[in-house]
VEXTORFI-383227 format. One record per atom (N, C-alpha, C, O): z, x, y; residue number from 1; residue in one letter; atom name. Coordinates in nm, 2 decimals, always signed. Example, Ala and Ser with C-alpha at 12.3 -4.5 7.8 and 13.67 -1.06 7.14 Angstrom:
! residues 2
<site <+0.78,+1.32,-0.57>,1,"a","N">
<site <+0.78,+1.23,-0.45>,1,"a","CA">
<site <+0.78,+1.32,-0.33>,1,"a","C">
<site <+0.85,+1.42,-0.33>,1,"a","O">
<site <+0.71,+1.28,-0.22>,2,"s","N">
<site <+0.71,+1.37,-0.11>,2,"s","CA">
<site <+0.79,+1.29,+0.00>,2,"s","C">
<site <+0.80,+1.34,+0.11>,2,"s","O">
This chain:
! residues 79
<site <-9.25,-4.76,+27.63>,1,"m","N">
<site <-9.18,-4.88,+27.60>,1,"m","CA">
<site <-9.04,-4.84,+27.55>,1,"m","C">
<site <-9.03,-4.75,+27.46>,1,"m","O">
<site <-8.94,-4.90,+27.60>,2,"s","N">
<site <-8.80,-4.88,+27.55>,2,"s","CA">
<site <-8.74,-5.01,+27.50>,2,"s","C">
<site <-8.75,-5.11,+27.58>,2,"s","O">
<site <-8.69,-5.01,+27.39>,3,"d","N">
<site <-8.62,-5.13,+27.34>,3,"d","CA">
<site <-8.52,-5.09,+27.23>,3,"d","C">
<site <-8.53,-4.98,+27.18>,3,"d","O">
<site <-8.43,-5.18,+27.21>,4,"k","N">
<site <-8.32,-5.16,+27.11>,4,"k","CA">
<site <-8.37,-5.20,+26.97>,4,"k","C">
<site <-8.31,-5.16,+26.87>,4,"k","O">
<site <-8.48,-5.28,+26.96>,5,"n","N">
<site <-8.53,-5.33,+26.84>,5,"n","CA">
<site <-8.64,-5.24,+26.78>,5,"n","C">
<site <-8.75,-5.24,+26.84>,5,"n","O">
<site <-8.61,-5.17,+26.68>,6,"a","N">
<site <-8.70,-5.07,+26.62>,6,"a","CA">
<site <-8.83,-5.13,+26.58>,6,"a","C">
<site <-8.94,-5.07,+26.59>,6,"a","O">
<site <-8.83,-5.26,+26.52>,7,"k","N">
<site <-8.95,-5.32,+26.48>,7,"k","CA">
<site <-9.04,-5.35,+26.60>,7,"k","C">
<site <-9.16,-5.34,+26.58>,7,"k","O">
<site <-8.99,-5.40,+26.71>,8,"k","N">
<site <-9.07,-5.42,+26.83>,8,"k","CA">
<site <-9.13,-5.30,+26.88>,8,"k","C">
<site <-9.25,-5.30,+26.91>,8,"k","O">
<site <-9.06,-5.19,+26.88>,9,"v","N">
<site <-9.11,-5.06,+26.93>,9,"v","CA">
<site <-9.22,-5.02,+26.84>,9,"v","C">
<site <-9.33,-4.97,+26.89>,9,"v","O">
<site <-9.20,-5.02,+26.71>,10,"q","N">
<site <-9.31,-4.98,+26.62>,10,"q","CA">
<site <-9.43,-5.07,+26.63>,10,"q","C">
<site <-9.54,-5.01,+26.63>,10,"q","O">
<site <-9.42,-5.20,+26.65>,11,"y","N">
<site <-9.53,-5.29,+26.66>,11,"y","CA">
<site <-9.61,-5.25,+26.79>,11,"y","C">
<site <-9.74,-5.24,+26.79>,11,"y","O">
<site <-9.54,-5.23,+26.90>,12,"i","N">
<site <-9.61,-5.19,+27.03>,12,"i","CA">
<site <-9.68,-5.06,+27.01>,12,"i","C">
<site <-9.80,-5.05,+27.06>,12,"i","O">
<site <-9.62,-4.96,+26.96>,13,"t","N">
<site <-9.68,-4.83,+26.95>,13,"t","CA">
<site <-9.80,-4.83,+26.85>,13,"t","C">
<site <-9.89,-4.75,+26.87>,13,"t","O">
<site <-9.79,-4.91,+26.75>,14,"d","N">
<site <-9.90,-4.92,+26.65>,14,"d","CA">
<site <-10.02,-5.00,+26.71>,14,"d","C">
<site <-10.14,-4.97,+26.67>,14,"d","O">
<site <-10.00,-5.09,+26.80>,15,"n","N">
<site <-10.11,-5.18,+26.85>,15,"n","CA">
<site <-10.15,-5.16,+26.99>,15,"n","C">
<site <-10.26,-5.22,+27.03>,15,"n","O">
<site <-10.08,-5.09,+27.07>,16,"l","N">
<site <-10.12,-5.07,+27.21>,16,"l","CA">
<site <-10.12,-4.92,+27.24>,16,"l","C">
<site <-10.06,-4.84,+27.16>,16,"l","O">
<site <-10.18,-4.88,+27.35>,17,"d","N">
<site <-10.18,-4.74,+27.39>,17,"d","CA">
<site <-10.06,-4.72,+27.47>,17,"d","C">
<site <-10.06,-4.71,+27.59>,17,"d","O">
<site <-9.94,-4.71,+27.40>,18,"a","N">
<site <-9.81,-4.70,+27.46>,18,"a","CA">
<site <-9.72,-4.61,+27.38>,18,"a","C">
<site <-9.74,-4.61,+27.25>,18,"a","O">
<site <-9.63,-4.55,+27.44>,19,"m","N">
<site <-9.53,-4.47,+27.37>,19,"m","CA">
<site <-9.40,-4.56,+27.36>,19,"m","C">
<site <-9.37,-4.63,+27.45>,19,"m","O">
<site <-9.33,-4.55,+27.25>,20,"g","N">
<site <-9.21,-4.63,+27.23>,20,"g","CA">
<site <-9.09,-4.54,+27.21>,20,"g","C">
<site <-9.10,-4.44,+27.14>,20,"g","O">
<site <-8.98,-4.58,+27.27>,21,"v","N">
<site <-8.85,-4.52,+27.25>,21,"v","CA">
<site <-8.75,-4.62,+27.22>,21,"v","C">
<site <-8.74,-4.72,+27.29>,21,"v","O">
<site <-8.66,-4.60,+27.12>,22,"i","N">
<site <-8.56,-4.70,+27.09>,22,"i","CA">
<site <-8.44,-4.66,+27.18>,22,"i","C">
<site <-8.39,-4.55,+27.17>,22,"i","O">
<site <-8.39,-4.76,+27.26>,23,"g","N">
<site <-8.28,-4.73,+27.34>,23,"g","CA">
<site <-8.27,-4.83,+27.46>,23,"g","C">
<site <-8.36,-4.92,+27.47>,23,"g","O">
<site <-8.18,-4.81,+27.55>,24,"n","N">
<site <-8.16,-4.89,+27.67>,24,"n","CA">
<site <-8.24,-4.83,+27.78>,24,"n","C">
<site <-8.21,-4.72,+27.83>,24,"n","O">
<site <-8.34,-4.90,+27.83>,25,"g","N">
<site <-8.43,-4.85,+27.93>,25,"g","CA">
<site <-8.36,-4.83,+28.07>,25,"g","C">
<site <-8.42,-4.77,+28.16>,25,"g","O">
<site <-8.24,-4.89,+28.09>,26,"a","N">
<site <-8.17,-4.87,+28.21>,26,"a","CA">
<site <-8.09,-4.74,+28.21>,26,"a","C">
<site <-8.04,-4.70,+28.32>,26,"a","O">
<site <-8.08,-4.67,+28.10>,27,"c","N">
<site <-8.01,-4.55,+28.09>,27,"c","CA">
<site <-8.10,-4.43,+28.12>,27,"c","C">
<site <-8.21,-4.42,+28.07>,27,"c","O">
<site <-8.05,-4.34,+28.20>,28,"r","N">
<site <-8.12,-4.22,+28.24>,28,"r","CA">
<site <-8.16,-4.14,+28.12>,28,"r","C">
<site <-8.28,-4.09,+28.11>,28,"r","O">
<site <-8.07,-4.12,+28.02>,29,"s","N">
<site <-8.11,-4.04,+27.90>,29,"s","CA">
<site <-8.22,-4.10,+27.82>,29,"s","C">
<site <-8.31,-4.03,+27.77>,29,"s","O">
<site <-8.23,-4.23,+27.81>,30,"t","N">
<site <-8.34,-4.30,+27.74>,30,"t","CA">
<site <-8.47,-4.28,+27.82>,30,"t","C">
<site <-8.57,-4.26,+27.76>,30,"t","O">
<site <-8.46,-4.29,+27.95>,31,"q","N">
<site <-8.58,-4.27,+28.04>,31,"q","CA">
<site <-8.63,-4.13,+28.02>,31,"q","C">
<site <-8.75,-4.10,+28.02>,31,"q","O">
<site <-8.54,-4.03,+28.02>,32,"i","N">
<site <-8.58,-3.89,+28.00>,32,"i","CA">
<site <-8.65,-3.87,+27.87>,32,"i","C">
<site <-8.76,-3.81,+27.86>,32,"i","O">
<site <-8.59,-3.93,+27.76>,33,"e","N">
<site <-8.65,-3.92,+27.63>,33,"e","CA">
<site <-8.79,-3.98,+27.63>,33,"e","C">
<site <-8.88,-3.94,+27.56>,33,"e","O">
<site <-8.81,-4.09,+27.71>,34,"a","N">
<site <-8.94,-4.16,+27.72>,34,"a","CA">
<site <-9.04,-4.08,+27.81>,34,"a","C">
<site <-9.16,-4.12,+27.81>,34,"a","O">
<site <-8.99,-3.98,+27.88>,35,"g","N">
<site <-9.08,-3.90,+27.96>,35,"g","CA">
<site <-9.10,-3.95,+28.10>,35,"g","C">
<site <-9.21,-3.93,+28.17>,35,"g","O">
<site <-9.00,-4.01,+28.16>,36,"v","N">
<site <-9.01,-4.07,+28.29>,36,"v","CA">
<site <-9.03,-3.96,+28.40>,36,"v","C">
<site <-9.09,-3.98,+28.50>,36,"v","O">
<site <-8.99,-3.84,+28.37>,37,"d","N">
<site <-9.01,-3.73,+28.47>,37,"d","CA">
<site <-9.15,-3.69,+28.49>,37,"d","C">
<site <-9.19,-3.63,+28.59>,37,"d","O">
<site <-9.23,-3.72,+28.39>,38,"s","N">
<site <-9.38,-3.69,+28.40>,38,"s","CA">
<site <-9.47,-3.81,+28.41>,38,"s","C">
<site <-9.59,-3.80,+28.38>,38,"s","O">
<site <-9.41,-3.92,+28.44>,39,"t","N">
<site <-9.50,-4.04,+28.45>,39,"t","CA">
<site <-9.52,-4.08,+28.59>,39,"t","C">
<site <-9.45,-4.04,+28.68>,39,"t","O">
<site <-9.63,-4.15,+28.61>,40,"d","N">
<site <-9.66,-4.20,+28.75>,40,"d","CA">
<site <-9.61,-4.34,+28.77>,40,"d","C">
<site <-9.59,-4.38,+28.89>,40,"d","O">
<site <-9.58,-4.42,+28.66>,41,"l","N">
<site <-9.55,-4.56,+28.68>,41,"l","CA">
<site <-9.46,-4.61,+28.57>,41,"l","C">
<site <-9.48,-4.58,+28.45>,41,"l","O">
<site <-9.35,-4.67,+28.60>,42,"l","N">
<site <-9.26,-4.74,+28.51>,42,"l","CA">
<site <-9.27,-4.89,+28.53>,42,"l","C">
<site <-9.25,-4.93,+28.64>,42,"l","O">
<site <-9.29,-4.97,+28.43>,43,"i","N">
<site <-9.30,-5.11,+28.44>,43,"i","CA">
<site <-9.18,-5.17,+28.35>,43,"i","C">
<site <-9.18,-5.14,+28.23>,43,"i","O">
<site <-9.09,-5.24,+28.42>,44,"a","N">
<site <-8.98,-5.30,+28.35>,44,"a","CA">
<site <-9.01,-5.45,+28.33>,44,"a","C">
<site <-9.02,-5.53,+28.43>,44,"a","O">
<site <-9.01,-5.50,+28.20>,45,"v","N">
<site <-9.04,-5.64,+28.18>,45,"v","CA">
<site <-8.95,-5.70,+28.07>,45,"v","C">
<site <-8.99,-5.78,+27.99>,45,"v","O">
<site <-8.82,-5.67,+28.08>,46,"t","N">
<site <-8.73,-5.73,+27.99>,46,"t","CA">
<site <-8.71,-5.88,+28.03>,46,"t","C">
<site <-8.77,-5.92,+28.13>,46,"t","O">
<site <-8.63,-5.95,+27.96>,47,"g","N">
<site <-8.61,-6.09,+27.99>,47,"g","CA">
<site <-8.50,-6.11,+28.10>,47,"g","C">
<site <-8.47,-6.23,+28.13>,47,"g","O">
<site <-8.45,-6.00,+28.15>,48,"t","N">
<site <-8.34,-6.01,+28.25>,48,"t","CA">
<site <-8.38,-5.94,+28.38>,48,"t","C">
<site <-8.41,-5.82,+28.38>,48,"t","O">
<site <-8.38,-6.02,+28.49>,49,"d","N">
<site <-8.42,-5.96,+28.62>,49,"d","CA">
<site <-8.33,-5.84,+28.65>,49,"d","C">
<site <-8.38,-5.74,+28.70>,49,"d","O">
<site <-8.20,-5.85,+28.63>,50,"e","N">
<site <-8.11,-5.75,+28.68>,50,"e","CA">
<site <-8.14,-5.62,+28.60>,50,"e","C">
<site <-8.13,-5.51,+28.65>,50,"e","O">
<site <-8.16,-5.63,+28.47>,51,"v","N">
<site <-8.19,-5.51,+28.39>,51,"v","CA">
<site <-8.32,-5.45,+28.44>,51,"v","C">
<site <-8.33,-5.33,+28.44>,51,"v","O">
<site <-8.42,-5.53,+28.47>,52,"n","N">
<site <-8.55,-5.48,+28.52>,52,"n","CA">
<site <-8.53,-5.40,+28.65>,52,"n","C">
<site <-8.59,-5.30,+28.67>,52,"n","O">
<site <-8.45,-5.46,+28.74>,53,"l","N">
<site <-8.43,-5.39,+28.86>,53,"l","CA">
<site <-8.35,-5.26,+28.84>,53,"l","C">
<site <-8.38,-5.16,+28.91>,53,"l","O">
<site <-8.25,-5.26,+28.75>,54,"l","N">
<site <-8.18,-5.14,+28.73>,54,"l","CA">
<site <-8.27,-5.03,+28.66>,54,"l","C">
<site <-8.26,-4.91,+28.70>,54,"l","O">
<site <-8.35,-5.07,+28.57>,55,"c","N">
<site <-8.45,-4.97,+28.51>,55,"c","CA">
<site <-8.53,-4.91,+28.62>,55,"c","C">
<site <-8.55,-4.79,+28.62>,55,"c","O">
<site <-8.58,-4.99,+28.71>,56,"c","N">
<site <-8.67,-4.94,+28.82>,56,"c","CA">
<site <-8.59,-4.85,+28.92>,56,"c","C">
<site <-8.64,-4.75,+28.96>,56,"c","O">
<site <-8.47,-4.89,+28.95>,57,"l","N">
<site <-8.38,-4.81,+29.04>,57,"l","CA">
<site <-8.35,-4.67,+28.98>,57,"l","C">
<site <-8.36,-4.57,+29.05>,57,"l","O">
<site <-8.31,-4.67,+28.85>,58,"v","N">
<site <-8.28,-4.54,+28.79>,58,"v","CA">
<site <-8.41,-4.45,+28.79>,58,"v","C">
<site <-8.40,-4.33,+28.82>,58,"v","O">
<site <-8.52,-4.51,+28.75>,59,"a","N">
<site <-8.65,-4.43,+28.75>,59,"a","CA">
<site <-8.68,-4.38,+28.89>,59,"a","C">
<site <-8.72,-4.27,+28.90>,59,"a","O">
<site <-8.67,-4.47,+28.99>,60,"k","N">
<site <-8.71,-4.43,+29.12>,60,"k","CA">
<site <-8.62,-4.32,+29.18>,60,"k","C">
<site <-8.67,-4.22,+29.24>,60,"k","O">
<site <-8.49,-4.33,+29.15>,61,"k","N">
<site <-8.40,-4.23,+29.21>,61,"k","CA">
<site <-8.41,-4.10,+29.14>,61,"k","C">
<site <-8.39,-3.99,+29.20>,61,"k","O">
<site <-8.43,-4.10,+29.01>,62,"s","N">
<site <-8.42,-3.98,+28.93>,62,"s","CA">
<site <-8.56,-3.91,+28.91>,62,"s","C">
<site <-8.57,-3.79,+28.90>,62,"s","O">
<site <-8.66,-3.99,+28.90>,63,"a","N">
<site <-8.79,-3.93,+28.87>,63,"a","CA">
<site <-8.89,-3.95,+28.98>,63,"a","C">
<site <-9.00,-3.89,+28.98>,63,"a","O">
<site <-8.86,-4.03,+29.08>,64,"n","N">
<site <-8.95,-4.06,+29.19>,64,"n","CA">
<site <-9.09,-4.11,+29.15>,64,"n","C">
<site <-9.19,-4.07,+29.21>,64,"n","O">
<site <-9.09,-4.19,+29.05>,65,"c","N">
<site <-9.22,-4.25,+29.01>,65,"c","CA">
<site <-9.23,-4.39,+29.07>,65,"c","C">
<site <-9.13,-4.45,+29.11>,65,"c","O">
<site <-9.35,-4.44,+29.07>,66,"r","N">
<site <-9.37,-4.58,+29.11>,66,"r","CA">
<site <-9.31,-4.67,+29.01>,66,"r","C">
<site <-9.31,-4.64,+28.89>,66,"r","O">
<site <-9.26,-4.79,+29.05>,67,"t","N">
<site <-9.20,-4.89,+28.96>,67,"t","CA">
<site <-9.25,-5.03,+28.98>,67,"t","C">
<site <-9.28,-5.06,+29.10>,67,"t","O">
<site <-9.25,-5.11,+28.88>,68,"i","N">
<site <-9.28,-5.25,+28.88>,68,"i","CA">
<site <-9.18,-5.32,+28.80>,68,"i","C">
<site <-9.16,-5.29,+28.68>,68,"i","O">
<site <-9.11,-5.42,+28.86>,69,"a","N">
<site <-9.01,-5.50,+28.78>,69,"a","CA">
<site <-9.06,-5.64,+28.78>,69,"a","C">
<site <-9.09,-5.70,+28.88>,69,"a","O">
<site <-9.06,-5.70,+28.66>,70,"r","N">
<site <-9.09,-5.84,+28.64>,70,"r","CA">
<site <-8.96,-5.92,+28.68>,70,"r","C">
<site <-8.86,-5.90,+28.63>,70,"r","O">
<site <-8.98,-6.01,+28.78>,71,"l","N">
<site <-8.87,-6.09,+28.83>,71,"l","CA">
<site <-8.90,-6.24,+28.83>,71,"l","C">
<site <-9.01,-6.28,+28.87>,71,"l","O">
<site <-8.81,-6.31,+28.77>,72,"k","N">
<site <-8.83,-6.46,+28.76>,72,"k","CA">
<site <-8.76,-6.53,+28.87>,72,"k","C">
<site <-8.80,-6.64,+28.91>,72,"k","O">
<site <-8.65,-6.48,+28.91>,73,"n","N">
<site <-8.56,-6.54,+29.02>,73,"n","CA">
<site <-8.62,-6.51,+29.15>,73,"n","C">
<site <-8.62,-6.40,+29.19>,73,"n","O">
<site <-8.66,-6.61,+29.23>,74,"p","N">
<site <-8.72,-6.59,+29.36>,74,"p","CA">
<site <-8.62,-6.53,+29.46>,74,"p","C">
<site <-8.66,-6.48,+29.57>,74,"p","O">
<site <-8.49,-6.54,+29.43>,75,"d","N">
<site <-8.39,-6.48,+29.53>,75,"d","CA">
<site <-8.40,-6.33,+29.54>,75,"d","C">
<site <-8.36,-6.28,+29.64>,75,"d","O">
<site <-8.47,-6.27,+29.44>,76,"y","N">
<site <-8.48,-6.12,+29.44>,76,"y","CA">
<site <-8.61,-6.08,+29.51>,76,"y","C">
<site <-8.63,-5.96,+29.54>,76,"y","O">
<site <-8.70,-6.17,+29.55>,77,"n","N">
<site <-8.82,-6.13,+29.62>,77,"n","CA">
<site <-8.79,-6.09,+29.76>,77,"n","C">
<site <-8.71,-6.14,+29.83>,77,"n","O">
<site <-8.86,-5.98,+29.80>,78,"i","N">
<site <-8.85,-5.92,+29.93>,78,"i","CA">
<site <-8.98,-5.95,+30.01>,78,"i","C">
<site <-9.08,-5.90,+29.97>,78,"i","O">
<site <-8.97,-6.03,+30.11>,79,"d","N">
<site <-9.09,-6.05,+30.19>,79,"d","CA">
<site <-9.09,-5.99,+30.33>,79,"d","C">
<site <-9.18,-6.00,+30.40>,79,"d","O">
């Protein structure tokens, strides 16, 4: 999990089986710190569709892992 809010990151890491990193998940350096190069799956679930898509694009291009982006806007759906 990557977030700019340290309290959220601490809560998630304390209560879930997840690793937390404070930072912008759309930045390659933050993804590297979070271990994207050795992960099989990145899930982006921010409140912004575009940020989720960017997080997944960065991870896919640099680490070649599978990605899932939460999207609320149906215009982004690919059928």
